[in-house]
N, CA, C and O of each residue as an XYZ file, in Angstrom:
580
protein
N      -8.392    -11.172     19.237
C      -7.842    -11.748     18.036
C      -6.707    -10.870     17.520
O      -6.695     -9.667     17.783
N      -5.768    -11.438     16.801
C      -4.641    -10.668     16.284
C      -4.993     -9.879     15.029
O      -5.990    -10.144     14.357
N      -4.138     -8.900     14.737
C      -4.321     -8.083     13.535
C      -2.971     -7.540     13.087
O      -2.221     -6.987     13.891
N      -2.667     -7.696     11.814
C      -1.532     -7.004     11.220
C      -2.008     -5.629     10.778
O      -3.085     -5.495     10.199
N      -1.205     -4.613     11.053
C      -1.510     -3.253     10.619
C      -0.352     -2.741      9.776
O       0.804     -3.078     10.029
N      -0.659     -1.939      8.791
C       0.335     -1.318      7.922
C       0.185      0.194      8.034
O      -0.903      0.735      7.842
N       1.287      0.868      8.345
C       1.282      2.325      8.403
C       2.131      2.834      7.249
O       3.230      2.336      7.002
N       1.605      3.838      6.543
C       2.334      4.419      5.418
C       2.241      5.945      5.508
O       1.186      6.489      5.836
N       3.338      6.623      5.219
C       3.363      8.088      5.223
C       3.757      8.569      3.835
O       4.686      8.046      3.220
N       3.036      9.573      3.352
C       3.254     10.118      2.009
C       3.645     11.586      2.094
O       3.249     12.296      3.018
N       4.412     12.020      1.136
C       4.856     13.421      1.120
C       3.703     14.370      0.841
O       3.615     15.435      1.451
N       2.829     13.997     -0.064
C       1.722     14.863     -0.467
C       0.389     14.221     -0.142
O       0.281     13.005      0.020
N      -0.615     15.066     -0.051
C      -1.983     14.582      0.142
C      -2.363     13.695     -1.030
O      -2.015     13.979     -2.176
N      -3.078     12.623     -0.735
C      -3.499     11.703     -1.786
C      -4.777     12.204     -2.444
O      -5.614     12.846     -1.809
N      -4.905     11.905     -3.700
C      -6.136     12.245     -4.420
C      -6.570     11.012     -5.194
O      -5.727     10.403     -5.853
N      -7.808     10.615     -5.156
C      -8.857     11.249     -4.363
C      -8.679     10.930     -2.883
O      -8.043      9.942     -2.514
N      -9.254     11.788     -2.047
C      -9.154     11.563     -0.609
C      -9.926     10.313     -0.221
O     -11.032     10.066     -0.701
N      -9.328      9.552      0.637
C      -9.939      8.321      1.136
C      -9.935      8.399      2.660
O      -9.082      7.798      3.314
N     -10.879      9.132      3.217
C     -10.852      9.368      4.653
C     -10.991      8.092      5.466
O     -10.311      7.915      6.477
N     -11.872      7.203      5.025
C     -12.115      6.002      5.815
C     -12.828      4.987      4.943
O     -13.878      5.275      4.368
N     -12.259      3.813      4.851
C     -12.904      2.721      4.139
C     -12.960      1.528      5.075
O     -11.921      1.063      5.544
N     -14.125      1.038      5.346
C     -14.266     -0.162      6.161
C     -15.321     -1.042      5.509
O     -16.422     -0.581      5.207
N     -14.995     -2.269      5.300
C     -15.921     -3.207      4.651
C     -16.468     -2.592      3.369
O     -17.668     -2.657      3.100
N     -15.596     -2.008      2.599
C     -15.958     -1.272      1.396
C     -15.587     -2.112      0.170
O     -14.593     -2.838      0.186
N     -16.375     -2.009     -0.867
C     -16.115     -2.772     -2.087
C     -14.753     -2.434     -2.701
O     -14.188     -3.242     -3.437
N     -14.223     -1.233     -2.398
C     -12.920     -0.856     -2.943
C     -11.763     -1.542     -2.230
O     -10.634     -1.521     -2.721
N     -12.031     -2.148     -1.081
C     -10.973     -2.845     -0.350
C     -10.828     -4.262     -0.875
O     -11.816     -4.928     -1.186
N      -9.604     -4.705     -0.969
C      -9.312     -6.044     -1.460
C      -9.496     -7.068     -0.344
O      -9.508     -6.728      0.839
N      -9.638     -8.324     -0.748
C      -9.692     -9.392      0.244
C      -8.432     -9.348      1.082
O      -7.333     -9.159      0.560
N      -8.590     -9.520      2.363
C      -7.455     -9.475      3.270
C      -7.362     -8.160      4.020
O      -6.730     -8.094      5.075
N      -7.981     -7.111      3.495
C      -7.965     -5.811      4.155
C      -9.351     -5.546      4.714
O     -10.350     -5.614      3.999
N      -9.395     -5.245      6.000
C     -10.687     -5.012      6.643
C     -11.000     -3.534      6.798
O     -12.162     -3.131      6.757
N      -9.967     -2.730      6.976
C     -10.198     -1.329      7.340
C      -9.027     -0.506      6.859
O      -7.879     -0.945      6.921
N      -9.319      0.697      6.377
C      -8.286      1.624      5.926
C      -8.684      3.015      6.363
O      -9.815      3.442      6.134
N      -7.765      3.725      6.988
C      -8.019      5.106      7.384
C      -6.926      5.973      6.783
O      -5.751      5.607      6.795
N      -7.315      7.108      6.267
C      -6.396      8.041      5.628
C      -6.478      9.370      6.355
O      -7.547      9.972      6.455
N      -5.342      9.821      6.860
C      -5.289     11.067      7.605
C      -4.590     12.096      6.734
O      -3.388     12.328      6.870
N      -5.331     12.695      5.860
C      -4.751     13.683      4.963
C      -5.722     14.812      4.715
O      -6.927     14.660      4.912
N      -5.204     15.938      4.285
C      -6.048     17.054      3.952
C      -6.539     17.850      5.148
O      -7.394     18.722      4.993
N      -6.020     17.574      6.330
C      -6.439     18.353      7.497
C      -5.700     19.688      7.492
O      -4.527     19.740      7.123
N      -6.357     20.746      7.890
C      -5.722     22.070      7.878
C      -4.415     22.096      8.679
O      -4.333     21.536      9.772
N      -3.417     22.742      8.127
C      -2.153     22.921      8.817
C      -1.233     21.717      8.799
O      -0.182     21.735      9.440
N      -1.604     20.684      8.086
C      -0.766     19.495      8.011
C      -0.196     19.341      6.616
O      -0.851     19.633      5.615
N       1.029     18.880      6.578
C       1.680     18.616      5.301
C       1.784     17.101      5.144
O       2.113     16.401      6.102
N       1.514     16.605      3.975
C       1.618     15.176      3.748
C       0.389     14.432      4.208
O      -0.662     15.025      4.453
N       0.531     13.125      4.324
C      -0.604     12.292      4.675
C      -0.114     10.967      5.226
O       0.976     10.502      4.890
N      -0.927     10.367      6.073
C      -0.636      9.033      6.572
C      -1.825      8.125      6.313
O      -2.965      8.577      6.213
N      -1.540      6.853      6.207
C      -2.568      5.854      5.958
C      -2.310      4.685      6.896
O      -1.166      4.273      7.088
N      -3.379      4.156      7.477
C      -3.291      2.962      8.307
C      -4.234      1.927      7.713
O      -5.391      2.223      7.412
N      -3.731      0.717      7.549
C      -4.500     -0.379      6.968
C      -4.502     -1.530      7.960
O      -3.448     -1.910      8.470
N      -5.673     -2.089      8.241
C      -5.775     -3.260      9.111
C      -6.149     -4.468      8.266
O      -7.092     -4.423      7.475
N      -5.401     -5.538      8.445
C      -5.722     -6.795      7.762
C      -6.935     -7.428      8.439
O      -7.234     -7.138      9.597
N      -7.611     -8.276      7.719
C      -8.823     -8.910      8.246
C      -8.497     -9.990      9.268
O      -7.363    -10.457      9.373
N      -9.519    -10.368     10.009
C      -9.376    -11.411     11.020
C      -9.123    -12.784     10.446
O      -8.642    -13.669     11.153
N      -9.435    -12.980      9.181
C      -9.130    -14.269      8.552
C      -7.760    -14.260      7.877
O      -7.129    -15.309      7.744
N      -7.298    -13.086      7.450
C      -6.006    -12.973      6.762
C      -4.847    -13.034      7.752
O      -3.819    -13.641      7.452
N      -4.989    -12.425      8.911
C      -3.887    -12.297      9.867
C      -3.414    -13.610     10.490
O      -2.216    -13.890     10.428
N      -4.282    -14.432     11.086
C      -3.791    -15.580     11.857
C      -2.800    -16.499     11.137
O      -1.793    -16.872     11.738
N      -3.038    -16.878      9.886
C      -2.053    -17.776      9.266
C      -0.709    -17.095      8.959
O       0.264    -17.772      8.627
N      -0.654    -15.775      9.068
C       0.571    -15.025      8.777
C       1.161    -14.360     10.025
O       2.071    -13.537      9.926
N       0.644    -14.718     11.177
C       0.993    -14.013     12.407
C       2.490    -14.016     12.712
O       3.003    -13.031     13.242
N       3.186    -15.071     12.397
C       4.604    -15.169     12.751
C       5.541    -14.783     11.607
O       6.754    -14.954     11.729
N       5.013    -14.276     10.516
C       5.869    -13.854      9.406
C       6.588    -12.549      9.746
O       6.162    -11.812     10.635
N       7.665    -12.273      9.044
C       8.464    -11.073      9.275
C       7.684     -9.814      8.907
O       6.911     -9.806      7.948
N       7.898     -8.743      9.689
C       7.214     -7.464      9.436
C       7.432     -6.978      8.015
O       6.495     -6.507      7.371
N       8.641     -7.084      7.523
C       8.947     -6.592      6.180
C       8.154     -7.359      5.119
O       7.658     -6.771      4.158
N       8.039     -8.683      5.305
C       7.274     -9.497      4.352
C       5.797     -9.135      4.396
O       5.150     -9.025      3.354
N       5.260     -8.950      5.599
C       3.852     -8.573      5.747
C       3.607     -7.199      5.141
O       2.598     -6.985      4.469
N       4.529     -6.263      5.375
C       4.395     -4.930      4.788
C       4.314     -4.992      3.281
O       3.508     -4.289      2.672
N       5.130     -5.815      2.677
C       5.104     -5.974      1.212
C       3.799     -6.610      0.751
O       3.200     -6.165     -0.227
N       3.358     -7.650      1.454
C       2.107     -8.323      1.082
C       0.912     -7.381      1.194
O       0.080     -7.315      0.289
N       0.830     -6.656      2.301
C      -0.300     -5.750      2.499
C      -0.264     -4.597      1.506
O      -1.309     -4.158      1.027
N       0.921     -4.108      1.197
C       1.052     -3.044      0.196
C       0.527     -3.522     -1.148
O      -0.175     -2.786     -1.842
N       0.858     -4.729     -1.509
C       0.407     -5.273     -2.795
C      -1.114     -5.432     -2.811
O      -1.751     -5.173     -3.832
N      -1.695     -5.852     -1.696
C      -3.155     -5.986     -1.613
C      -3.818     -4.632     -1.831
O      -4.776     -4.526     -2.598
N      -3.319     -3.605     -1.167
C      -3.904     -2.270     -1.295
C      -3.709     -1.740     -2.716
O      -4.616     -1.124     -3.277
N      -2.534     -1.976     -3.300
C      -2.258     -1.493     -4.667
C      -3.154     -2.142     -5.718
O      -3.343     -1.579     -6.797
N      -3.705     -3.313     -5.420
C      -4.629     -3.955     -6.360
C      -5.871     -3.100     -6.578
O      -6.495     -3.166     -7.638
N      -6.230     -2.300     -5.582
C      -7.457     -1.503     -5.652
C      -7.234     -0.004     -5.705
O      -8.064      0.730     -6.241
N      -6.112      0.461     -5.148
C      -5.882      1.898     -5.060
C      -4.552      2.253     -5.711
O      -3.544      1.583     -5.490
N      -4.558      3.304     -6.507
C      -3.337      3.788     -7.141
C      -2.645      4.743     -6.173
O      -3.093      5.874     -5.985
N      -1.563      4.290     -5.565
C      -0.885      5.073     -4.540
C       0.571      5.330     -4.925
O       1.204      4.485     -5.558
N       1.098      6.482     -4.548
C       2.523      6.751     -4.790
C       3.387      5.964     -3.799
O       2.880      5.356     -2.856
N       4.687      5.991     -4.031
C       5.610      5.378     -3.085
C       5.590      6.181     -1.782
O       5.583      7.411     -1.825
N       5.581      5.518     -0.638
C       5.558      6.242      0.628
C       6.957      6.720      1.035
O       7.971      6.179      0.595
N       6.978      7.735      1.877
C       8.229      8.171      2.498
C       8.637      7.182      3.589
O       9.823      6.966      3.838
N       7.645      6.596      4.225
C       7.855      5.680      5.333
C       6.782      4.610      5.293
O       5.635      4.869      4.928
N       7.177      3.394      5.678
C       6.212      2.306      5.762
C       6.663      1.339      6.851
O       7.851      1.043      6.980
N       5.705      0.852      7.628
C       6.024     -0.119      8.665
C       4.797     -0.981      8.947
O       3.669     -0.489      8.967
N       5.031     -2.258      9.160
C       3.964     -3.172      9.564
C       4.088     -3.426     11.065
O       5.188     -3.460     11.616
N       2.947     -3.601     11.706
C       2.929     -3.838     13.153
C       2.001     -5.017     13.449
O       0.869     -5.068     12.967
N       2.491     -5.946     14.238
C       1.684     -7.110     14.628
C       1.065     -6.831     15.995
O       1.773     -6.622     16.979
N      -0.260     -6.832     16.039
C      -0.980     -6.745     17.308
C      -1.457     -8.153     17.633
O      -2.356     -8.677     16.975
N      -0.869     -8.747     18.624
C      -1.295    -10.104     19.004
C      -2.685    -10.088     19.656
O      -3.466    -11.027     19.500
N      -2.973     -9.026     20.376
C      -4.262     -8.888     21.063
C      -4.899     -7.591     20.605
O      -4.823     -6.576     21.296
N      -5.521     -7.625     19.448
C      -6.031     -6.415     18.826
C      -7.544     -6.290     18.890
O      -8.067     -5.259     19.313
N      -8.232     -7.310     18.481
C      -9.689     -7.248     18.347
C     -10.372     -8.071     19.426
O      -9.861     -9.094     19.881
N     -11.521     -7.600     19.812
C     -12.339     -8.340     20.766
C     -12.989     -9.500     20.022
O     -13.727     -9.297     19.058
N     -12.710    -10.709     20.476
C     -13.296    -11.884     19.835
C     -14.740    -12.091     20.276
O     -15.600    -12.463     19.478
N     -14.992    -11.844     21.559
C     -16.350    -11.980     22.093
C     -16.566    -10.847     23.080
O     -15.925    -10.796     24.130
N     -17.460     -9.951     22.743
C     -17.693     -8.796     23.613
C     -18.499     -9.190     24.845
O     -19.240    -10.173     24.845
N     -18.327     -8.393     25.887
C     -19.117     -8.583     27.103
C     -20.525     -8.055     26.846
O     -20.732     -7.258     25.931
N     -21.449     -8.476     27.612
C     -22.813     -7.962     27.531
C     -23.171     -7.370     28.877
O     -22.836     -7.990     29.886
N     -23.806     -6.254     28.978
C     -24.146     -5.307     27.916
C     -22.921     -4.493     27.502
O     -21.789     -4.882     27.790
N     -23.147     -3.363     26.827
C     -22.068     -2.547     26.295
C     -21.239     -1.829     27.329
O     -20.188     -1.280     26.998
N     -21.676     -1.816     28.561
C     -20.907     -1.278     29.681
C     -21.312     -2.055     30.918
O     -22.386     -2.655     30.958
N     -20.467     -2.044     31.910
C     -20.787     -2.720     33.163
C     -20.867     -1.665     34.253
O     -19.906     -0.931     34.485
N     -22.009     -1.588     34.920
C     -22.218     -0.565     35.940
C     -22.855     -1.198     37.159
O     -23.842     -1.926     37.054
N     -22.279     -0.912     38.317
C     -22.814     -1.382     39.589
C     -23.353     -0.168     40.330
O     -22.590      0.638     40.861
N     -24.674     -0.047     40.360
C     -25.313      1.109     40.973
C     -25.081      1.202     42.475
O     -24.982      2.304     43.015
N     -24.992      0.058     43.161
C     -24.755      0.068     44.607
C     -23.351      0.588     44.921
O     -23.173      1.389     45.838
N     -22.374      0.138     44.171
C     -20.991      0.562     44.394
C     -20.681      1.883     43.693
O     -19.644      2.503     43.928
N     -21.609      2.297     42.824
C     -21.427      3.512     42.028
C     -20.110      3.484     41.250
O     -19.307      4.416     41.302
N     -19.926      2.381     40.529
C     -18.724      2.225     39.712
C     -19.118      1.604     38.375
O     -19.982      0.730     38.299
N     -18.468      2.075     37.347
C     -18.724      1.536     36.021
C     -17.422      1.305     35.289
O     -16.421      1.975     35.545
N     -17.444      0.366     34.389
C     -16.289      0.121     33.537
C     -16.772      0.011     32.096
O     -17.883     -0.444     31.824
N     -15.912      0.438     31.190
C     -16.299      0.475     29.786
C     -15.072      0.206     28.915
O     -13.939      0.229     29.396
N     -15.308     -0.041     27.660
C     -14.219     -0.233     26.709
C     -14.674     -1.011     25.507
O     -15.805     -1.493     25.453
N     -13.776     -1.134     24.530
C     -14.145     -1.868     23.326
C     -14.477     -3.322     23.652
O     -15.311     -3.931     22.983
N     -13.839     -3.875     24.664
C     -14.097     -5.259     25.049
C     -15.527     -5.464     25.546
O     -16.006     -6.597     25.597
N     -16.210     -4.382     25.910
C     -17.603     -4.461     26.344
C     -18.582     -4.376     25.172
O     -19.693     -4.900     25.247
N     -18.168     -3.718     24.097
C     -19.159     -3.379     23.078
C     -18.815     -3.816     21.658
O     -19.711     -3.892     20.818
N     -17.578     -4.098     21.366
C     -17.237     -4.495     20.004
C     -15.767     -4.293     19.692
O     -14.992     -3.902     20.565
N     -15.377     -4.558     18.449
C     -13.958     -4.651     18.103
C     -13.272     -3.375     17.633
O     -12.224     -3.468     16.993
N     -13.802     -2.202     17.913
C     -13.166     -1.007     17.342
C     -13.302      0.199     18.267
O     -13.948      0.130     19.312
N     -12.682      1.298     17.861
C     -12.677      2.500     18.690
C     -14.084      3.091     18.828
O     -14.406      3.691     19.854
N     -14.903      2.928     17.821
C     -16.272      3.423     17.907
C     -17.037      2.684     19.009
O     -17.826      3.287     19.737
N     -16.800      1.387     19.123
C     -17.447      0.604     20.178
C     -16.964      1.058     21.549
O     -17.750      1.140     22.493
N     -15.662      1.353     21.660
C     -15.126      1.849     22.929
C     -15.783      3.174     23.303
O     -16.139      3.389     24.462
N     -15.941      4.058     22.328
C     -16.584      5.355     22.580
C     -18.020      5.163     23.044
O     -18.444      5.770     24.028
N     -18.770      4.322     22.342
C     -20.173      4.111     22.701
C     -20.293      3.462     24.080
O     -21.207      3.784     24.840
N     -19.387      2.561     24.400
C     -19.391      1.941     25.720
C     -19.121      2.986     26.804
O     -19.789      2.996     27.837
N     -18.144      3.863     26.569
C     -17.842      4.929     27.521
C     -19.004      5.887     27.696
O     -19.302      6.318     28.809
N     -19.658      6.218     26.591
C     -20.823      7.104     26.645
C     -21.952      6.463     27.462
O     -22.575      7.120     28.296
N     -22.201      5.198     27.216
C     -23.244      4.484     27.964
C     -22.906      4.439     29.455
O     -23.789      4.605     30.297
N     -21.639      4.216     29.781
C     -21.210      4.179     31.173
C     -21.401      5.555     31.832
O     -21.897      5.653     32.954
N     -20.998      6.610     31.115
C     -21.171      7.967     31.646
C     -22.648      8.282     31.878
O     -22.993      8.896     32.887
N     -23.510      7.877     30.975
C     -24.945      8.112     31.149
C     -25.466      7.370     32.378
O     -26.307      7.895     33.108
N     -24.971      6.152     32.613
C     -25.376      5.384     33.807
C     -24.921      6.099     35.072
O     -25.683      6.200     36.034
N     -23.695      6.593     35.079
C     -23.173      7.313     36.236
C     -23.964      8.587     36.511
O     -24.293      8.885     37.659
N     -24.265      9.334     35.457
C     -25.023     10.576     35.613
C     -26.450     10.319     36.075
O     -26.984     11.060     36.900
N     -27.061      9.276     35.547
C     -28.429      8.924     35.946
C     -28.478      8.521     37.419
O     -29.459      8.800     38.107
N     -27.424      7.867     37.900
C     -27.395      7.435     39.299
C     -27.258      8.612     40.248
O     -27.677      8.532     41.402
N     -26.672      9.711     39.769
C     -26.517     10.896     40.607
C     -27.853     11.604     40.816
O     -28.027     12.390     41.747
N     -28.792     11.298     39.916
C     -30.140     11.804     40.035
C     -30.275     13.195     39.642
O     -31.373     13.748     39.696
């Protein structure tokens, strides 16, 4: 499924820190996920990535990046008090989310001793990809005996 993403860069660390919001009451309708990369040692400034929801994106898929960036910024501003960014860009992912995952979370052929893994096996996000890879590695290690 498609997803519009908004990337924003700020000069200073944001307060309060918002490391990760997903399906959170503080997120407005239309926003599914927000990650904030700020406050890490040795880094100056902060970046934020916002993913629009699976219901918000499709009817707006062909709109201009600049228009989507403005719309998504306004959605986020409804809930979060943010300064003006140094940089902002919207990105359209036509093939972003797994609509229907494979079963099980990894595919392993013990006879051929080969496994494949990824978010498409386990779910729509990087955490699912990690868990699928971990499950595949465990299958490979178990087969080695």
